[in-house]
C-alpha positions as CSV (number, residue, x, y, z in Angstrom):
1,X,79.9,78.9,281.4
2,X,78.7,77.6,278.1
3,X,77.3,79.8,275.3
4,X,75.6,78.9,272.1
5,X,72.1,77.4,272.7
6,X,69.5,77.3,270.0
7,X,65.9,76.1,270.3
8,X,64.8,75.1,266.8
9,X,62.5,72.3,268.0
10,X,60.7,74.6,270.5
11,X,60.0,76.9,267.6
12,X,57.9,74.3,265.9
13,X,55.1,75.4,268.3
14,X,53.2,74.3,271.4
15,X,51.9,71.1,269.9
16,X,55.4,69.7,269.9
17,X,56.6,70.6,273.4
18,X,55.8,72.2,276.7
19,X,57.9,74.8,278.5
20,X,59.3,73.0,281.6
21,X,61.8,74.4,284.0
22,X,63.7,71.8,286.1
23,X,63.0,71.6,289.8
24,X,65.8,73.0,292.0
25,X,67.6,70.5,294.3
26,X,68.8,71.0,297.8
27,X,72.4,69.8,297.9
28,X,73.9,69.0,294.4
29,X,77.2,67.1,294.4
30,X,79.1,66.2,291.2
31,X,79.5,62.4,290.8
32,X,81.0,62.1,287.3
33,X,82.2,64.6,284.7
34,X,83.0,63.8,281.1
35,X,85.8,66.2,280.1
36,X,86.5,64.5,276.8
37,X,82.8,65.1,275.7
38,X,83.0,68.6,277.1
39,X,86.0,69.3,274.9
40,X,84.2,67.9,271.9
41,X,81.2,70.1,272.5
42,X,83.3,73.2,273.2
43,X,81.7,73.4,276.6
44,X,83.5,75.9,278.8
45,X,83.3,75.8,282.6
46,X,83.9,72.9,284.9
47,X,81.5,71.8,287.6
48,X,84.3,70.3,289.5
49,X,85.5,73.8,290.4
50,X,82.6,76.1,289.4
51,X,79.6,76.1,291.7
52,X,77.4,78.0,289.2
53,X,78.0,75.3,286.6
54,X,77.2,72.6,289.1
55,X,74.0,74.4,290.1
56,X,73.0,74.6,286.4
57,X,73.7,70.9,285.7
58,X,71.5,70.0,288.7
59,X,68.7,72.1,287.3
60,X,68.8,74.5,290.2
61,X,69.7,77.6,288.1
62,X,69.2,78.1,284.3
63,X,72.1,78.0,281.9
64,X,72.6,81.2,279.8
65,X,70.3,81.2,276.8
66,X,68.6,78.0,277.8
67,X,64.9,77.4,277.1
68,X,63.9,74.2,278.9
69,X,61.1,72.1,277.4
70,X,59.6,68.6,277.7
71,X,58.7,66.9,274.5
72,X,55.7,64.7,273.6
73,X,55.8,61.4,271.8
74,X,54.0,58.0,271.7
75,X,55.3,54.5,272.1
76,X,54.9,51.0,273.5
77,X,55.1,50.5,277.3
78,X,54.5,47.2,279.1
79,X,53.6,45.6,275.8
80,X,50.8,48.1,275.0
81,X,50.7,51.0,272.7
82,X,50.4,54.3,274.5
83,X,49.3,57.2,272.3
84,X,51.0,59.8,274.6
85,X,54.1,59.2,276.6
86,X,56.5,62.2,276.5
87,X,59.4,63.3,278.6
88,X,58.2,62.2,282.1
89,X,61.4,62.9,283.9
90,X,63.6,64.7,281.4
91,X,64.0,68.3,280.5
92,X,65.5,69.4,277.2
93,X,67.4,72.6,278.1
94,X,68.4,73.5,274.6
95,X,70.3,72.6,271.4
96,X,74.0,73.2,271.9
97,X,75.9,74.5,268.9
98,X,79.6,73.5,268.9
99,X,82.4,75.6,267.5
100,X,82.4,73.1,264.5
101,X,78.8,73.9,263.8
102,X,77.3,70.6,265.0
103,X,74.1,70.6,267.0
104,X,73.4,68.5,270.1
105,X,70.5,68.3,272.5
106,X,71.4,68.8,276.1
107,X,68.9,67.1,278.4
108,X,68.6,66.8,282.2
109,X,67.2,63.4,283.1
110,X,65.7,63.1,286.6
111,X,65.2,66.9,286.8
112,X,61.6,66.7,288.2
113,X,58.0,66.3,287.0
114,X,56.8,67.5,283.7
115,X,53.5,67.8,281.9
116,X,54.0,64.1,280.8
117,X,54.9,62.6,284.2
118,X,51.5,61.0,284.7
119,X,51.7,61.4,288.4
120,X,55.3,60.4,288.8
121,X,57.9,62.5,290.7
122,X,60.1,63.0,287.6
123,X,63.2,62.0,289.6
124,X,65.8,59.3,289.1
125,X,67.6,57.1,291.7
126,X,71.4,57.3,291.6
127,X,71.8,53.7,290.4
128,X,70.2,54.1,287.0
129,X,72.0,57.4,286.4
130,X,75.4,55.9,287.0
131,X,74.5,52.8,284.9
132,X,73.4,54.9,282.0
133,X,76.5,57.1,282.2
134,X,78.8,54.1,282.1
135,X,76.8,52.1,279.5
136,X,76.4,55.0,277.1
137,X,80.1,55.8,277.2
138,X,81.0,52.2,276.8
139,X,78.8,51.9,273.7
140,X,80.3,55.1,272.3
141,X,83.8,53.7,272.8
142,X,82.8,50.5,271.0
143,X,81.6,52.6,268.0
144,X,77.8,52.1,268.6
145,X,75.8,55.3,267.9
146,X,74.1,56.3,271.2
147,X,73.3,59.1,273.6
148,X,76.2,60.2,275.7
149,X,76.6,61.4,279.2
150,X,78.2,64.8,280.1
151,X,77.7,64.7,283.9
152,X,76.1,62.9,286.8
153,X,75.0,64.9,289.8
154,X,73.7,63.7,293.1
155,X,70.7,65.8,294.2
156,X,71.0,65.4,298.0
157,X,67.3,64.4,298.0
158,X,65.7,61.0,298.5
159,X,63.8,59.2,295.7
160,X,61.1,56.7,296.8
161,X,60.9,53.5,294.6
162,X,60.8,50.0,296.1
163,X,62.9,51.6,298.8
164,X,64.2,55.0,299.6
165,X,67.3,55.8,297.4
166,X,69.5,58.8,296.8
167,X,68.5,60.9,293.8
168,X,70.7,62.0,290.9
169,X,70.4,63.8,287.6
170,X,72.1,62.8,284.3
171,X,73.1,65.4,281.7
172,X,72.4,63.5,278.5
173,X,73.7,64.5,275.1
174,X,72.4,63.4,271.7
175,X,72.3,64.6,268.1
176,X,68.6,64.9,268.9
177,X,66.0,63.2,271.1
178,X,63.6,62.7,268.2
179,X,62.3,59.1,267.9
180,X,59.9,56.9,266.1
181,X,57.4,57.6,268.8
182,X,57.6,61.3,268.0
183,X,56.3,60.6,264.4
184,X,53.8,58.1,265.8
185,X,52.3,60.6,268.1
186,X,51.7,63.2,265.4
187,X,50.5,60.7,262.8
188,X,48.0,59.1,265.2
189,X,46.7,62.1,267.1
190,X,47.5,65.3,265.1
191,X,48.0,64.5,261.4
192,X,48.1,66.9,258.5
193,X,50.2,70.1,258.9
194,X,51.9,68.9,262.2
195,X,53.2,65.7,260.6
196,X,54.5,67.7,257.6
197,X,56.2,70.1,259.9
198,X,57.9,67.3,261.9
199,X,59.1,65.5,258.8
200,X,60.5,68.6,257.3
201,X,62.2,69.4,260.5
202,X,63.8,65.9,260.7
203,X,65.0,66.2,257.2
204,X,66.4,69.7,257.7
205,X,68.2,68.7,260.9
206,X,69.5,65.2,260.1
207,X,69.4,64.7,256.4
208,X,70.0,68.2,255.1
209,X,72.7,67.2,252.6
210,X,70.5,64.5,251.0
211,X,67.6,66.9,250.8
212,X,69.7,69.5,249.1
213,X,71.1,67.0,246.6
214,X,67.7,66.2,245.1
215,X,64.3,67.6,244.4
216,X,62.3,64.9,246.2
217,X,59.7,65.6,248.9
218,X,61.0,65.5,252.5
219,X,59.1,62.2,253.2
220,X,60.8,60.5,250.3
221,X,64.2,61.7,251.5
222,X,63.6,59.8,254.8
223,X,63.2,56.6,252.9
């Protein structure tokens, strides 16, 4: 089983995220497993042969040292600005630290409702999960920076959309899941100290070398 989770974003405080355990599923079945990415991450264990690992990647049991959260952000949806969106069907289980010292968010997409689901079920049909897995890995192979997919797991449970479809969960990997909408949310609804904390966090996590090379404020480093 993997070791080495950290939770630096959760430590920013309750304004930035909400504790959110994934909902267990009834009959998880592995659909796809990305061994090349697992090797890059230094991720031990194989859900193809390890039932405990499969249960963890389906959200049914917690990974060691994980601290699952859902994050809040703003953004545009259906052509309109929405001041609060957030992770409506994704749970960030932690920041995985690789043997090389890199940090990656590990997120379960389709793992059940969160504080930001707005009445939705928080689940994902199998089709979008397979599509995102294939497209993200194709983009990575083409050299396009993107999120990546570690695993796709069928839940064994139905998801109701336009019709009843089988459900699935994607294990999504990214350098982080921070986005423009994260900054928008705090700038528009919180302001002040929370914006400063977020900007400093972004610089420390993603632009640390540039920040250490000069004496400019964090916001200037982002420019």
